[in-house]
C-alpha positions in Angstrom: -54.0 -121.3 -84.6 -51.6 -118.6 -85.9 -52.3 -115.4 -87.4 -50.1 -113.6 -89.5 -50.0 -110.1 -90.6 -47.6 -108.3 -92.5 -48.0 -104.7 -93.3 -45.7 -102.6 -95.5 -45.8 -98.6 -95.6 -47.4 -98.6 -99.0 -50.2 -100.4 -96.9 -49.5 -103.5 -98.8 -51.2 -106.7 -96.6 -50.5 -110.1 -96.5 -52.6 -112.0 -93.9 -52.8 -115.7 -93.1 -54.4 -117.8 -90.8 -52.2 -121.0 -90.1 -53.6 -124.7 -88.6 -51.1 -127.5 -88.4 -48.9 -125.3 -90.6 -51.4 -125.2 -93.3 -52.4 -121.6 -94.5 -56.1 -121.1 -94.9 -56.4 -119.7 -98.1 -60.3 -118.3 -97.4 -59.5 -116.6 -94.5 -59.1 -112.8 -94.2 -58.1 -110.4 -91.5 -60.7 -107.8 -92.2 -58.1 -105.0 -91.0 -58.4 -101.5 -91.8 -55.2 -99.7 -92.4 -53.8 -95.8 -92.3 -50.5 -94.7 -93.1 -48.3 -91.6 -92.9 -45.4 -91.3 -94.9 -42.5 -88.4 -94.8 -40.9 -88.9 -98.1 -41.0 -91.2 -100.9 -40.9 -95.0 -99.9 -37.7 -96.5 -101.9 -36.6 -93.6 -103.6 -32.6 -93.5 -103.2 -32.6 -89.7 -104.6 -34.3 -88.5 -101.1 -34.1 -89.2 -97.3 -37.2 -91.0 -96.1 -37.6 -89.5 -92.7 -39.9 -91.9 -91.1 -43.1 -94.1 -92.0 -46.2 -94.8 -89.3 -48.6 -97.5 -89.9 -52.2 -97.2 -87.9 -54.5 -100.5 -88.0 -57.6 -101.7 -86.6 -58.3 -105.4 -86.5 -61.7 -106.9 -85.7 -61.3 -109.2 -82.9 -64.0 -111.5 -84.3 -61.6 -112.4 -87.1 -59.3 -114.0 -84.8 -62.5 -116.0 -83.3 -61.8 -114.2 -79.9 -64.1 -113.6 -77.5 -64.4 -111.2 -74.4 -62.1 -112.1 -71.7 -60.2 -114.2 -74.3 -56.0 -114.1 -73.7 -53.8 -114.0 -76.9 -50.5 -114.5 -77.3 -48.8 -112.0 -79.7 -45.8 -110.5 -80.9 -45.0 -107.0 -83.3 -42.0 -106.7 -85.4 -40.8 -103.6 -87.3 -37.8 -104.0 -90.2 -36.1 -101.6 -92.4 -33.6 -101.5 -94.6 -32.3 -97.9 -94.8 -29.9 -96.7 -97.2 -26.9 -98.3 -95.5 -28.6 -101.5 -96.9 -28.4 -102.7 -93.6 -31.3 -104.5 -92.5 -32.4 -104.3 -88.9 -35.9 -105.3 -86.8 -37.0 -104.4 -83.8 -39.7 -106.4 -82.0 -42.0 -106.7 -78.9 -43.5 -109.6 -77.1 -40.7 -112.4 -78.7 -39.0 -115.2 -76.7 -35.2 -116.0 -77.3 -36.6 -118.4 -80.1 -39.0 -116.0 -81.5 -41.8 -117.5 -80.3 -44.7 -114.6 -78.7 -45.3 -114.3 -75.5 -46.8 -110.9 -75.2 -49.8 -110.9 -73.7 -53.0 -109.5 -74.5 -56.4 -109.9 -72.3 -59.5 -109.0 -73.8 -61.7 -107.1 -71.8 -64.8 -108.5 -70.7 -67.0 -105.9 -71.4 
């Protein structure tokens, strides 16, 4: 099972659970989101300094249990005024597969 969460600075969310390359249309992450934006998003008349997303993901939505080990990766992408799209990532191998390890506490 693979879970995909894509979150935009305006808190637009795409979430999916994928099994055998098929997305489950009935699944929802139930994630809660907060955003801190400096400037106005995608307005070429000004400079946006930064944006930050805070999230809380209920582990029950991932069918995770205390003591489970999860593989995960996180990526953040941006296209500034110069038009060069760039991304930074954590927890990925050279092929893009998640290798970041999260061990859920037993209590």
